[in-house]
Jmol script that loads the backbone (N, CA, C; Angstrom):
load data "model"
ATOM      1  N   MET A   1       7.104  -2.865  -2.967  1.00  0.00           N
ATOM      2  CA  MET A   1       6.745  -1.633  -2.279  1.00  0.00           C
ATOM      3  C   MET A   1       5.277  -1.547  -2.106  1.00  0.00           C
ATOM      4  N   LEU A   2       4.760  -1.224  -0.953  1.00  0.00           N
ATOM      5  CA  LEU A   2       3.330  -1.021  -0.733  1.00  0.00           C
ATOM      6  C   LEU A   2       3.168   0.388  -0.177  1.00  0.00           C
ATOM      7  N   GLU A   3       2.464   1.133  -0.840  1.00  0.00           N
ATOM      8  CA  GLU A   3       2.242   2.515  -0.396  1.00  0.00           C
ATOM      9  C   GLU A   3       0.740   2.712  -0.121  1.00  0.00           C
ATOM     10  N   VAL A   4       0.377   3.252   1.116  1.00  0.00           N
ATOM     11  CA  VAL A   4      -0.974   3.502   1.403  1.00  0.00           C
ATOM     12  C   VAL A   4      -1.050   4.990   1.766  1.00  0.00           C
ATOM     13  N   LEU A   5      -1.843   5.759   1.038  1.00  0.00           N
ATOM     14  CA  LEU A   5      -2.013   7.165   1.315  1.00  0.00           C
ATOM     15  C   LEU A   5      -3.341   7.331   2.017  1.00  0.00           C
ATOM     16  N   LYS A   6      -3.402   8.003   3.112  1.00  0.00           N
ATOM     17  CA  LYS A   6      -4.658   8.173   3.901  1.00  0.00           C
ATOM     18  C   LYS A   6      -4.852   9.531   4.311  1.00  0.00           C
ATOM     19  N   HIS A   7      -6.072   9.981   4.394  1.00  0.00           N
ATOM     20  CA  HIS A   7      -6.444  11.339   4.755  1.00  0.00           C
ATOM     21  C   HIS A   7      -7.669  11.179   5.705  1.00  0.00           C
ATOM     22  N   THR A   8      -7.597  11.911   6.830  1.00  0.00           N
ATOM     23  CA  THR A   8      -8.711  11.820   7.803  1.00  0.00           C
ATOM     24  C   THR A   8      -9.909  12.594   7.112  1.00  0.00           C
ATOM     25  N   THR A   9      -9.623  13.771   6.629  1.00  0.00           N
ATOM     26  CA  THR A   9     -10.692  14.545   5.928  1.00  0.00           C
ATOM     27  C   THR A   9     -10.388  14.336   4.460  1.00  0.00           C
ATOM     28  N   PHE A  10     -11.318  13.660   3.769  1.00  0.00           N
ATOM     29  CA  PHE A  10     -11.083  13.248   2.401  1.00  0.00           C
ATOM     30  C   PHE A  10     -11.322  14.448   1.486  1.00  0.00           C
ATOM     31  N   THR A  11     -10.412  14.764   0.621  1.00  0.00           N
ATOM     32  CA  THR A  11     -10.384  15.696  -0.446  1.00  0.00           C
ATOM     33  C   THR A  11      -9.668  15.059  -1.666  1.00  0.00           C
ATOM     34  N   TYR A  12     -10.243  15.218  -2.865  1.00  0.00           N
ATOM     35  CA  TYR A  12      -9.626  14.697  -3.997  1.00  0.00           C
ATOM     36  C   TYR A  12      -8.273  15.301  -4.272  1.00  0.00           C
ATOM     37  N   GLN A  13      -7.435  14.522  -4.858  1.00  0.00           N
ATOM     38  CA  GLN A  13      -6.122  14.881  -5.293  1.00  0.00           C
ATOM     39  C   GLN A  13      -5.153  15.337  -4.204  1.00  0.00           C
ATOM     40  N   GLN A  14      -5.315  14.748  -3.009  1.00  0.00           N
ATOM     41  CA  GLN A  14      -4.389  15.077  -1.921  1.00  0.00           C
ATOM     42  C   GLN A  14      -3.317  14.011  -1.903  1.00  0.00           C
ATOM     43  N   GLY A  15      -3.384  12.974  -2.727  1.00  0.00           N
ATOM     44  CA  GLY A  15      -2.359  11.966  -2.834  1.00  0.00           C
ATOM     45  C   GLY A  15      -2.474  11.344  -4.242  1.00  0.00           C
ATOM     46  N   SER A  16      -1.342  11.005  -4.729  1.00  0.00           N
ATOM     47  CA  SER A  16      -1.240  10.433  -6.067  1.00  0.00           C
ATOM     48  C   SER A  16      -0.156   9.417  -6.181  1.00  0.00           C
ATOM     49  N   ILE A  17      -0.373   8.369  -7.126  1.00  0.00           N
ATOM     50  CA  ILE A  17       0.680   7.501  -7.460  1.00  0.00           C
ATOM     51  C   ILE A  17       1.056   7.894  -8.900  1.00  0.00           C
ATOM     52  N   ILE A  18       2.269   8.199  -9.171  1.00  0.00           N
ATOM     53  CA  ILE A  18       2.739   8.569 -10.454  1.00  0.00           C
ATOM     54  C   ILE A  18       3.554   7.352 -11.035  1.00  0.00           C
ATOM     55  N   THR A  19       3.071   6.792 -12.093  1.00  0.00           N
ATOM     56  CA  THR A  19       3.852   5.781 -12.814  1.00  0.00           C
ATOM     57  C   THR A  19       4.443   6.407 -14.031  1.00  0.00           C
ATOM     58  N   ARG A  20       5.777   6.163 -14.148  1.00  0.00           N
ATOM     59  CA  ARG A  20       6.464   6.857 -15.211  1.00  0.00           C
ATOM     60  C   ARG A  20       7.279   5.859 -16.002  1.00  0.00           C
ATOM     61  N   TRP A  21       7.259   5.931 -17.290  1.00  0.00           N
ATOM     62  CA  TRP A  21       8.101   5.168 -18.144  1.00  0.00           C
ATOM     63  C   TRP A  21       8.824   6.031 -19.128  1.00  0.00           C
ATOM     64  N   ARG A  22       9.576   5.506 -19.940  1.00  0.00           N
ATOM     65  CA  ARG A  22      10.556   6.327 -20.870  1.00  0.00           C
ATOM     66  C   ARG A  22       9.907   7.453 -21.563  1.00  0.00           C
ATOM     67  N   ASP A  23       8.740   7.324 -22.111  1.00  0.00           N
ATOM     68  CA  ASP A  23       8.112   8.328 -22.972  1.00  0.00           C
ATOM     69  C   ASP A  23       6.719   8.754 -22.578  1.00  0.00           C
ATOM     70  N   ASN A  24       6.268   8.371 -21.414  1.00  0.00           N
ATOM     71  CA  ASN A  24       4.926   8.683 -20.943  1.00  0.00           C
ATOM     72  C   ASN A  24       4.791   8.577 -19.510  1.00  0.00           C
ATOM     73  N   PHE A  25       3.670   8.862 -18.840  1.00  0.00           N
ATOM     74  CA  PHE A  25       3.359   8.677 -17.547  1.00  0.00           C
ATOM     75  C   PHE A  25       1.862   8.516 -17.247  1.00  0.00           C
ATOM     76  N   ARG A  26       1.524   8.149 -16.074  1.00  0.00           N
ATOM     77  CA  ARG A  26       0.089   7.981 -15.627  1.00  0.00           C
ATOM     78  C   ARG A  26       0.064   8.472 -14.198  1.00  0.00           C
ATOM     79  N   VAL A  27      -1.072   9.185 -13.874  1.00  0.00           N
ATOM     80  CA  VAL A  27      -1.282   9.619 -12.517  1.00  0.00           C
ATOM     81  C   VAL A  27      -2.606   9.052 -12.032  1.00  0.00           C
ATOM     82  N   ASP A  28      -2.533   8.347 -10.912  1.00  0.00           N
ATOM     83  CA  ASP A  28      -3.797   7.879 -10.290  1.00  0.00           C
ATOM     84  C   ASP A  28      -3.918   8.621  -8.981  1.00  0.00           C
ATOM     85  N   ASP A  29      -5.021   9.376  -8.815  1.00  0.00           N
ATOM     86  CA  ASP A  29      -5.176  10.085  -7.694  1.00  0.00           C
ATOM     87  C   ASP A  29      -6.019   9.522  -6.609  1.00  0.00           C
ATOM     88  N   LEU A  30      -5.766   9.956  -5.327  1.00  0.00           N
ATOM     89  CA  LEU A  30      -6.620   9.439  -4.292  1.00  0.00           C
ATOM     90  C   LEU A  30      -8.080   9.840  -4.581  1.00  0.00           C
ATOM     91  N   GLY A  31      -8.931   8.771  -4.559  1.00  0.00           N
ATOM     92  CA  GLY A  31     -10.307   8.974  -4.823  1.00  0.00           C
ATOM     93  C   GLY A  31     -10.696   8.440  -6.252  1.00  0.00           C
ATOM     94  N   SER A  32      -9.662   7.935  -6.952  1.00  0.00           N
ATOM     95  CA  SER A  32      -9.868   7.476  -8.371  1.00  0.00           C
ATOM     96  C   SER A  32     -10.408   6.007  -8.368  1.00  0.00           C
ATOM     97  N   LYS A  33     -10.430   5.294  -7.272  1.00  0.00           N
ATOM     98  CA  LYS A  33     -10.854   3.921  -7.094  1.00  0.00           C
ATOM     99  C   LYS A  33     -10.206   2.995  -8.117  1.00  0.00           C
ATOM    100  N   VAL A  34      -8.886   3.095  -8.301  1.00  0.00           N
ATOM    101  CA  VAL A  34      -8.124   2.184  -9.215  1.00  0.00           C
ATOM    102  C   VAL A  34      -7.923   0.856  -8.475  1.00  0.00           C
ATOM    103  N   SER A  35      -8.034  -0.154  -9.263  1.00  0.00           N
ATOM    104  CA  SER A  35      -7.701  -1.613  -8.851  1.00  0.00           C
ATOM    105  C   SER A  35      -8.258  -1.943  -7.535  1.00  0.00           C
ATOM    106  N   GLY A  36      -9.525  -1.707  -7.271  1.00  0.00           N
ATOM    107  CA  GLY A  36     -10.134  -2.108  -5.987  1.00  0.00           C
ATOM    108  C   GLY A  36      -9.889  -1.227  -4.829  1.00  0.00           C
ATOM    109  N   SER A  37      -9.034  -0.197  -4.921  1.00  0.00           N
ATOM    110  CA  SER A  37      -8.825   0.669  -3.761  1.00  0.00           C
ATOM    111  C   SER A  37     -10.093   1.481  -3.450  1.00  0.00           C
ATOM    112  N   SER A  38     -10.218   1.854  -2.288  1.00  0.00           N
ATOM    113  CA  SER A  38     -11.401   2.675  -1.875  1.00  0.00           C
ATOM    114  C   SER A  38     -11.052   4.085  -2.166  1.00  0.00           C
ATOM    115  N   SER A  39     -11.994   5.027  -1.821  1.00  0.00           N
ATOM    116  CA  SER A  39     -11.764   6.402  -2.093  1.00  0.00           C
ATOM    117  C   SER A  39     -10.846   7.024  -1.045  1.00  0.00           C
ATOM    118  N   TRP A  40     -10.500   6.321   0.048  1.00  0.00           N
ATOM    119  CA  TRP A  40      -9.683   6.903   1.064  1.00  0.00           C
ATOM    120  C   TRP A  40      -8.255   6.390   1.058  1.00  0.00           C
ATOM    121  N   PHE A  41      -7.903   5.433   0.188  1.00  0.00           N
ATOM    122  CA  PHE A  41      -6.534   4.979   0.158  1.00  0.00           C
ATOM    123  C   PHE A  41      -6.157   4.486  -1.254  1.00  0.00           C
ATOM    124  N   LEU A  42      -4.867   4.471  -1.553  1.00  0.00           N
ATOM    125  CA  LEU A  42      -4.297   3.854  -2.724  1.00  0.00           C
ATOM    126  C   LEU A  42      -3.336   2.797  -2.279  1.00  0.00           C
ATOM    127  N   VAL A  43      -3.278   1.705  -2.936  1.00  0.00           N
ATOM    128  CA  VAL A  43      -2.309   0.607  -2.697  1.00  0.00           C
ATOM    129  C   VAL A  43      -1.478   0.485  -3.875  1.00  0.00           C
ATOM    130  N   GLU A  44      -0.156   0.544  -3.748  1.00  0.00           N
ATOM    131  CA  GLU A  44       0.866   0.380  -4.794  1.00  0.00           C
ATOM    132  C   GLU A  44       1.765  -0.783  -4.475  1.00  0.00           C
ATOM    133  N   THR A  45       1.919  -1.765  -5.366  1.00  0.00           N
ATOM    134  CA  THR A  45       2.936  -2.729  -5.148  1.00  0.00           C
ATOM    135  C   THR A  45       3.912  -2.691  -6.415  1.00  0.00           C
ATOM    136  N   ASN A  46       4.591  -3.762  -6.613  1.00  0.00           N
ATOM    137  CA  ASN A  46       5.597  -3.748  -7.754  1.00  0.00           C
ATOM    138  C   ASN A  46       4.968  -3.853  -9.116  1.00  0.00           C
ATOM    139  N   TYR A  47       3.666  -3.939  -9.167  1.00  0.00           N
ATOM    140  CA  TYR A  47       2.908  -4.243 -10.435  1.00  0.00           C
ATOM    141  C   TYR A  47       2.016  -2.994 -10.765  1.00  0.00           C
ATOM    142  N   ASP A  48       1.917  -2.618 -11.978  1.00  0.00           N
ATOM    143  CA  ASP A  48       1.147  -1.508 -12.444  1.00  0.00           C
ATOM    144  C   ASP A  48      -0.323  -1.654 -12.118  1.00  0.00           C
ATOM    145  N   LEU A  49      -0.906  -0.512 -11.560  1.00  0.00           N
ATOM    146  CA  LEU A  49      -2.277  -0.590 -11.046  1.00  0.00           C
ATOM    147  C   LEU A  49      -3.268  -1.016 -12.110  1.00  0.00           C
ATOM    148  N   TRP A  50      -3.053  -0.822 -13.403  1.00  0.00           N
ATOM    149  CA  TRP A  50      -4.023  -1.139 -14.413  1.00  0.00           C
ATOM    150  C   TRP A  50      -3.937  -2.648 -14.791  1.00  0.00           C
ATOM    151  N   ASN A  51      -2.965  -3.341 -14.337  1.00  0.00           N
ATOM    152  CA  ASN A  51      -2.715  -4.699 -14.645  1.00  0.00           C
ATOM    153  C   ASN A  51      -3.010  -5.600 -13.404  1.00  0.00           C
ATOM    154  N   SER A  52      -3.506  -6.783 -13.592  1.00  0.00           N
ATOM    155  CA  SER A  52      -3.692  -7.714 -12.440  1.00  0.00           C
ATOM    156  C   SER A  52      -2.314  -8.236 -12.092  1.00  0.00           C
ATOM    157  N   PRO A  53      -2.000  -8.297 -10.713  1.00  0.00           N
ATOM    158  CA  PRO A  53      -0.758  -8.892 -10.383  1.00  0.00           C
ATOM    159  C   PRO A  53      -0.641 -10.326 -10.637  1.00  0.00           C
ATOM    160  N   PRO A  54       0.484 -10.932 -10.825  1.00  0.00           N
ATOM    161  CA  PRO A  54       0.547 -12.332 -11.161  1.00  0.00           C
ATOM    162  C   PRO A  54      -0.017 -13.153  -9.926  1.00  0.00           C
ATOM    163  N   PHE A  55      -0.525 -14.257 -10.097  1.00  0.00           N
ATOM    164  CA  PHE A  55      -1.165 -15.100  -9.024  1.00  0.00           C
ATOM    165  C   PHE A  55      -0.221 -15.467  -7.990  1.00  0.00           C
ATOM    166  N   TYR A  56       1.046 -15.599  -8.326  1.00  0.00           N
ATOM    167  CA  TYR A  56       2.107 -16.025  -7.307  1.00  0.00           C
ATOM    168  C   TYR A  56       2.543 -14.842  -6.493  1.00  0.00           C
ATOM    169  N   ASP A  57       2.163 -13.613  -6.806  1.00  0.00           N
ATOM    170  CA  ASP A  57       2.718 -12.464  -6.006  1.00  0.00           C
ATOM    171  C   ASP A  57       1.622 -11.412  -5.939  1.00  0.00           C
ATOM    172  N   ASP A  58       0.367 -11.828  -5.485  1.00  0.00           N
ATOM    173  CA  ASP A  58      -0.692 -10.744  -5.379  1.00  0.00           C
ATOM    174  C   ASP A  58      -0.734 -10.335  -3.984  1.00  0.00           C
ATOM    175  N   ARG A  59       0.031  -9.209  -3.676  1.00  0.00           N
ATOM    176  CA  ARG A  59       0.052  -8.625  -2.351  1.00  0.00           C
ATOM    177  C   ARG A  59      -1.007  -7.533  -2.310  1.00  0.00           C
ATOM    178  N   ARG A  60      -1.394  -6.999  -3.485  1.00  0.00           N
ATOM    179  CA  ARG A  60      -2.353  -5.856  -3.551  1.00  0.00           C
ATOM    180  C   ARG A  60      -3.725  -6.289  -3.022  1.00  0.00           C
ATOM    181  N   SER A  61      -4.296  -7.390  -3.419  1.00  0.00           N
ATOM    182  CA  SER A  61      -5.668  -7.787  -3.069  1.00  0.00           C
ATOM    183  C   SER A  61      -5.740  -8.045  -1.596  1.00  0.00           C
ATOM    184  N   PRO A  62      -4.827  -8.711  -0.883  1.00  0.00           N
ATOM    185  CA  PRO A  62      -4.910  -8.839   0.541  1.00  0.00           C
ATOM    186  C   PRO A  62      -4.819  -7.523   1.262  1.00  0.00           C
ATOM    187  N   ALA A  63      -3.943  -6.593   0.772  1.00  0.00           N
ATOM    188  CA  ALA A  63      -3.835  -5.276   1.453  1.00  0.00           C
ATOM    189  C   ALA A  63      -5.059  -4.460   1.308  1.00  0.00           C
ATOM    190  N   VAL A  64      -5.720  -4.454   0.060  1.00  0.00           N
ATOM    191  CA  VAL A  64      -6.955  -3.738  -0.142  1.00  0.00           C
ATOM    192  C   VAL A  64      -8.010  -4.316   0.713  1.00  0.00           C
ATOM    193  N   ARG A  65      -8.034  -5.696   0.829  1.00  0.00           N
ATOM    194  CA  ARG A  65      -9.087  -6.349   1.700  1.00  0.00           C
ATOM    195  C   ARG A  65      -8.932  -5.941   3.102  1.00  0.00           C
ATOM    196  N   CYS A  66      -7.742  -5.980   3.661  1.00  0.00           N
ATOM    197  CA  CYS A  66      -7.466  -5.612   5.024  1.00  0.00           C
ATOM    198  C   CYS A  66      -7.880  -4.084   5.319  1.00  0.00           C
ATOM    199  N   LEU A  67      -7.524  -3.184   4.358  1.00  0.00           N
ATOM    200  CA  LEU A  67      -7.886  -1.826   4.601  1.00  0.00           C
ATOM    201  C   LEU A  67      -9.412  -1.481   4.506  1.00  0.00           C
ATOM    202  N   ASN A  68     -10.080  -2.212   3.529  1.00  0.00           N
ATOM    203  CA  ASN A  68     -11.505  -2.080   3.418  1.00  0.00           C
ATOM    204  C   ASN A  68     -12.272  -2.630   4.674  1.00  0.00           C
ATOM    205  N   GLU A  69     -11.796  -3.723   5.151  1.00  0.00           N
ATOM    206  CA  GLU A  69     -12.355  -4.297   6.388  1.00  0.00           C
ATOM    207  C   GLU A  69     -12.240  -3.411   7.579  1.00  0.00           C
ATOM    208  N   ALA A  70     -10.993  -2.881   7.697  1.00  0.00           N
ATOM    209  CA  ALA A  70     -10.694  -1.989   8.882  1.00  0.00           C
ATOM    210  C   ALA A  70     -11.474  -0.668   8.810  1.00  0.00           C
ATOM    211  N   GLY A  71     -11.659  -0.144   7.591  1.00  0.00           N
ATOM    212  CA  GLY A  71     -12.357   1.112   7.451  1.00  0.00           C
ATOM    213  C   GLY A  71     -11.623   2.341   7.737  1.00  0.00           C
ATOM    214  N   GLN A  72     -11.973   3.467   7.144  1.00  0.00           N
ATOM    215  CA  GLN A  72     -11.316   4.671   7.251  1.00  0.00           C
ATOM    216  C   GLN A  72     -11.254   5.220   8.750  1.00  0.00           C
ATOM    217  N   GLY A  73     -12.262   4.946   9.476  1.00  0.00           N
ATOM    218  CA  GLY A  73     -12.312   5.364  10.913  1.00  0.00           C
ATOM    219  C   GLY A  73     -11.323   4.767  11.800  1.00  0.00           C
ATOM    220  N   ASN A  74     -10.718   3.667  11.369  1.00  0.00           N
ATOM    221  CA  ASN A  74      -9.695   2.990  12.119  1.00  0.00           C
ATOM    222  C   ASN A  74      -8.294   3.190  11.485  1.00  0.00           C
ATOM    223  N   ALA A  75      -8.171   4.076  10.565  1.00  0.00           N
ATOM    224  CA  ALA A  75      -6.921   4.359   9.854  1.00  0.00           C
ATOM    225  C   ALA A  75      -5.915   4.931  10.885  1.00  0.00           C
ATOM    226  N   SER A  76      -4.714   4.359  10.923  1.00  0.00           N
ATOM    227  CA  SER A  76      -3.626   4.814  11.872  1.00  0.00           C
ATOM    228  C   SER A  76      -2.330   4.210  11.354  1.00  0.00           C
ATOM    229  N   LEU A  77      -1.267   4.711  11.877  1.00  0.00           N
ATOM    230  CA  LEU A  77       0.052   4.084  11.549  1.00  0.00           C
ATOM    231  C   LEU A  77       0.112   2.626  12.093  1.00  0.00           C
ATOM    232  N   SER A  78      -0.602   2.385  13.153  1.00  0.00           N
ATOM    233  CA  SER A  78      -0.610   1.023  13.709  1.00  0.00           C
ATOM    234  C   SER A  78      -1.307   0.056  12.707  1.00  0.00           C
ATOM    235  N   LEU A  79      -2.463   0.468  12.162  1.00  0.00           N
ATOM    236  CA  LEU A  79      -3.174  -0.325  11.143  1.00  0.00           C
ATOM    237  C   LEU A  79      -2.278  -0.523   9.947  1.00  0.00           C
ATOM    238  N   LEU A  80      -1.636   0.514   9.487  1.00  0.00           N
ATOM    239  CA  LEU A  80      -0.774   0.376   8.262  1.00  0.00           C
ATOM    240  C   LEU A  80       0.390  -0.641   8.518  1.00  0.00           C
ATOM    241  N   TYR A  81       0.936  -0.569   9.800  1.00  0.00           N
ATOM    242  CA  TYR A  81       2.075  -1.452  10.110  1.00  0.00           C
ATOM    243  C   TYR A  81       1.519  -2.913  10.198  1.00  0.00           C
ATOM    244  N   ASN A  82       0.278  -3.078  10.717  1.00  0.00           N
ATOM    245  CA  ASN A  82      -0.274  -4.425  10.753  1.00  0.00           C
ATOM    246  C   ASN A  82      -0.551  -5.035   9.293  1.00  0.00           C
ATOM    247  N   VAL A  83      -1.070  -4.195   8.392  1.00  0.00           N
ATOM    248  CA  VAL A  83      -1.285  -4.503   7.017  1.00  0.00           C
ATOM    249  C   VAL A  83       0.008  -4.960   6.357  1.00  0.00           C
ATOM    250  N   LEU A  84       1.065  -4.120   6.577  1.00  0.00           N
ATOM    251  CA  LEU A  84       2.325  -4.357   5.991  1.00  0.00           C
ATOM    252  C   LEU A  84       3.040  -5.558   6.516  1.00  0.00           C
ATOM    253  N   SER A  85       2.617  -6.044   7.753  1.00  0.00           N
ATOM    254  CA  SER A  85       3.181  -7.180   8.421  1.00  0.00           C
ATOM    255  C   SER A  85       2.370  -8.530   8.156  1.00  0.00           C
ATOM    256  N   THR A  86       1.370  -8.406   7.389  1.00  0.00           N
ATOM    257  CA  THR A  86       0.481  -9.527   7.201  1.00  0.00           C
ATOM    258  C   THR A  86       0.949 -10.355   5.877  1.00  0.00           C
ATOM    259  N   ARG A  87       1.002 -11.638   5.974  1.00  0.00           N
ATOM    260  CA  ARG A  87       1.393 -12.434   4.802  1.00  0.00           C
ATOM    261  C   ARG A  87       0.240 -12.483   3.912  1.00  0.00           C
ATOM    262  N   PRO A  88       0.383 -12.417   2.653  1.00  0.00           N
ATOM    263  CA  PRO A  88       1.466 -12.394   1.823  1.00  0.00           C
ATOM    264  C   PRO A  88       1.982 -10.959   1.539  1.00  0.00           C
ATOM    265  N   VAL A  89       1.380  -9.982   2.190  1.00  0.00           N
ATOM    266  CA  VAL A  89       1.865  -8.552   1.913  1.00  0.00           C
ATOM    267  C   VAL A  89       3.399  -8.570   2.316  1.00  0.00           C
ATOM    268  N   MET A  90       3.713  -9.138   3.518  1.00  0.00           N
ATOM    269  CA  MET A  90       5.077  -9.302   3.932  1.00  0.00           C
ATOM    270  C   MET A  90       5.530 -10.743   3.492  1.00  0.00           C
ATOM    271  N   ASN A  91       6.717 -10.813   2.890  1.00  0.00           N
ATOM    272  CA  ASN A  91       7.208 -12.162   2.489  1.00  0.00           C
ATOM    273  C   ASN A  91       8.693 -12.234   2.627  1.00  0.00           C
ATOM    274  N   LYS A  92       9.345 -13.299   2.135  1.00  0.00           N
ATOM    275  CA  LYS A  92      10.735 -13.467   2.346  1.00  0.00           C
ATOM    276  C   LYS A  92      11.621 -12.374   1.678  1.00  0.00           C
ATOM    277  N   LEU A  93      11.006 -11.730   0.687  1.00  0.00           N
ATOM    278  CA  LEU A  93      11.702 -10.663  -0.083  1.00  0.00           C
ATOM    279  C   LEU A  93      11.498  -9.263   0.546  1.00  0.00           C
ATOM    280  N   THR A  94      10.732  -9.156   1.633  1.00  0.00           N
ATOM    281  CA  THR A  94      10.523  -7.915   2.314  1.00  0.00           C
ATOM    282  C   THR A  94      11.818  -7.678   3.101  1.00  0.00           C
ATOM    283  N   THR A  95      12.389  -6.443   2.873  1.00  0.00           N
ATOM    284  CA  THR A  95      13.605  -6.114   3.604  1.00  0.00           C
ATOM    285  C   THR A  95      13.432  -5.087   4.729  1.00  0.00           C
ATOM    286  N   TYR A  96      12.477  -4.154   4.488  1.00  0.00           N
ATOM    287  CA  TYR A  96      12.232  -3.180   5.524  1.00  0.00           C
ATOM    288  C   TYR A  96      10.817  -2.632   5.323  1.00  0.00           C
ATOM    289  N   THR A  97      10.292  -2.022   6.425  1.00  0.00           N
ATOM    290  CA  THR A  97       8.962  -1.354   6.404  1.00  0.00           C
ATOM    291  C   THR A  97       9.258   0.086   6.851  1.00  0.00           C
ATOM    292  N   SER A  98       8.682   1.016   6.215  1.00  0.00           N
ATOM    293  CA  SER A  98       8.783   2.358   6.598  1.00  0.00           C
ATOM    294  C   SER A  98       7.420   3.058   6.629  1.00  0.00           C
ATOM    295  N   LEU A  99       7.106   3.825   7.652  1.00  0.00           N
ATOM    296  CA  LEU A  99       5.829   4.546   7.797  1.00  0.00           C
ATOM    297  C   LEU A  99       6.185   5.989   8.005  1.00  0.00           C
ATOM    298  N   MET A 100       5.473   6.817   7.264  1.00  0.00           N
ATOM    299  CA  MET A 100       5.710   8.228   7.320  1.00  0.00           C
ATOM    300  C   MET A 100       4.396   8.988   7.522  1.00  0.00           C
ATOM    301  N   GLN A 101       4.414  10.009   8.318  1.00  0.00           N
ATOM    302  CA  GLN A 101       3.229  10.894   8.414  1.00  0.00           C
ATOM    303  C   GLN A 101       3.824  12.329   8.295  1.00  0.00           C
ATOM    304  N   VAL A 102       3.618  12.735   6.952  1.00  0.00           N
ATOM    305  CA  VAL A 102       4.344  13.997   6.570  1.00  0.00           C
ATOM    306  C   VAL A 102       3.931  15.185   7.304  1.00  0.00           C
ATOM    307  N   ASN A 103       2.599  15.308   7.607  1.00  0.00           N
ATOM    308  CA  ASN A 103       2.160  16.589   8.274  1.00  0.00           C
ATOM    309  C   ASN A 103       2.719  16.720   9.710  1.00  0.00           C
ATOM    310  N   GLU A 104       3.223  15.671  10.229  1.00  0.00           N
ATOM    311  CA  GLU A 104       3.856  15.751  11.592  1.00  0.00           C
ATOM    312  C   GLU A 104       5.383  15.487  11.579  1.00  0.00           C
ATOM    313  N   GLY A 105       5.936  15.326  10.451  1.00  0.00           N
ATOM    314  CA  GLY A 105       7.324  15.135  10.258  1.00  0.00           C
ATOM    315  C   GLY A 105       7.783  13.770  11.004  1.00  0.00           C
ATOM    316  N   HIS A 106       6.931  12.782  10.886  1.00  0.00           N
ATOM    317  CA  HIS A 106       7.156  11.471  11.613  1.00  0.00           C
ATOM    318  C   HIS A 106       7.593  10.483  10.612  1.00  0.00           C
ATOM    319  N   LEU A 107       8.697   9.731  10.925  1.00  0.00           N
ATOM    320  CA  LEU A 107       9.263   8.659  10.174  1.00  0.00           C
ATOM    321  C   LEU A 107       9.630   7.553  11.078  1.00  0.00           C
ATOM    322  N   GLU A 108       9.211   6.325  10.766  1.00  0.00           N
ATOM    323  CA  GLU A 108       9.680   5.114  11.469  1.00  0.00           C
ATOM    324  C   GLU A 108      10.119   4.106  10.396  1.00  0.00           C
ATOM    325  N   ALA A 109      11.120   3.272  10.733  1.00  0.00           N
ATOM    326  CA  ALA A 109      11.590   2.253   9.788  1.00  0.00           C
ATOM    327  C   ALA A 109      12.024   1.015  10.566  1.00  0.00           C
ATOM    328  N   TRP A 110      11.737  -0.137  10.003  1.00  0.00           N
ATOM    329  CA  TRP A 110      12.089  -1.462  10.642  1.00  0.00           C
ATOM    330  C   TRP A 110      12.744  -2.283   9.608  1.00  0.00           C
ATOM    331  N   LEU A 111      13.826  -3.028  10.022  1.00  0.00           N
ATOM    332  CA  LEU A 111      14.379  -4.080   9.154  1.00  0.00           C
ATOM    333  C   LEU A 111      13.431  -5.268   9.392  1.00  0.00           C
ATOM    334  N   ARG A 112      13.066  -6.022   8.368  1.00  0.00           N
ATOM    335  CA  ARG A 112      12.042  -7.042   8.508  1.00  0.00           C
ATOM    336  C   ARG A 112      12.644  -8.420   8.169  1.00  0.00           C
ATOM    337  N   PHE A 113      12.056  -9.387   8.848  1.00  0.00           N
ATOM    338  CA  PHE A 113      12.363 -10.842   8.537  1.00  0.00           C
ATOM    339  C   PHE A 113      11.121 -11.656   8.672  1.00  0.00           C
ATOM    340  N   CYS A 114      10.796 -12.440   7.705  1.00  0.00           N
ATOM    341  CA  CYS A 114       9.576 -13.263   7.756  1.00  0.00           C
ATOM    342  C   CYS A 114       9.847 -14.658   8.094  1.00  0.00           C
ATOM    343  N   ASP A 115       9.379 -15.035   9.338  1.00  0.00           N
ATOM    344  CA  ASP A 115       9.648 -16.400   9.890  1.00  0.00           C
ATOM    345  C   ASP A 115       8.946 -17.464   9.015  1.00  0.00           C
ATOM    346  N   ASP A 116       9.560 -18.598   8.977  1.00  0.00           N
ATOM    347  CA  ASP A 116       8.985 -19.699   8.200  1.00  0.00           C
ATOM    348  C   ASP A 116       7.715 -20.231   8.943  1.00  0.00           C
ATOM    349  N   PRO A 117       6.649 -20.717   8.295  1.00  0.00           N
ATOM    350  CA  PRO A 117       6.624 -20.741   6.790  1.00  0.00           C
ATOM    351  C   PRO A 117       6.326 -19.449   6.174  1.00  0.00           C
ATOM    352  N   CYS A 118       7.167 -18.997   5.245  1.00  0.00           N
ATOM    353  CA  CYS A 118       7.090 -17.820   4.583  1.00  0.00           C
ATOM    354  C   CYS A 118       7.648 -17.936   3.185  1.00  0.00           C
ATOM    355  N   TRP A 119       6.870 -17.510   2.197  1.00  0.00           N
ATOM    356  CA  TRP A 119       7.190 -17.734   0.780  1.00  0.00           C
ATOM    357  C   TRP A 119       7.939 -16.533   0.266  1.00  0.00           C
ATOM    358  N   PRO A 120       8.751 -16.776  -0.753  1.00  0.00           N
ATOM    359  CA  PRO A 120       9.535 -15.623  -1.361  1.00  0.00           C
ATOM    360  C   PRO A 120       8.615 -14.662  -2.085  1.00  0.00           C
ATOM    361  N   TRP A 121       7.360 -15.059  -2.474  1.00  0.00           N
ATOM    362  CA  TRP A 121       6.350 -14.177  -2.980  1.00  0.00           C
ATOM    363  C   TRP A 121       5.086 -14.855  -3.046  1.00  0.00           C
TER     364      TRP A 121
END
end "model"
wireframe off; spacefill off
backbone 0.3
color backbone group
């Protein structure tokens, strides 16, 4: 799963990633600059933010790089779809992509297939 939280007018704590395990939890807020994320977005994959992803499945670094290069001024659902469609962010194990814009009640979803050459991770 890759989650990108974006705000046109940046204010701290308008988005968070909550990681929970049996007897504890951790909250990373928008603006906390965790794992290379900028102050205007957070990227979450299947690996905890405080750990480096394994070399064979690093989708976080390419997603962060794409978003940093695009810049906050170009943030849009189209940009997010393009980032989520870029290899290795998208791979053979990607089953669907979903984009939501809560303040407008907007939801889009696509079933995905990664054409060869495409790796399982």
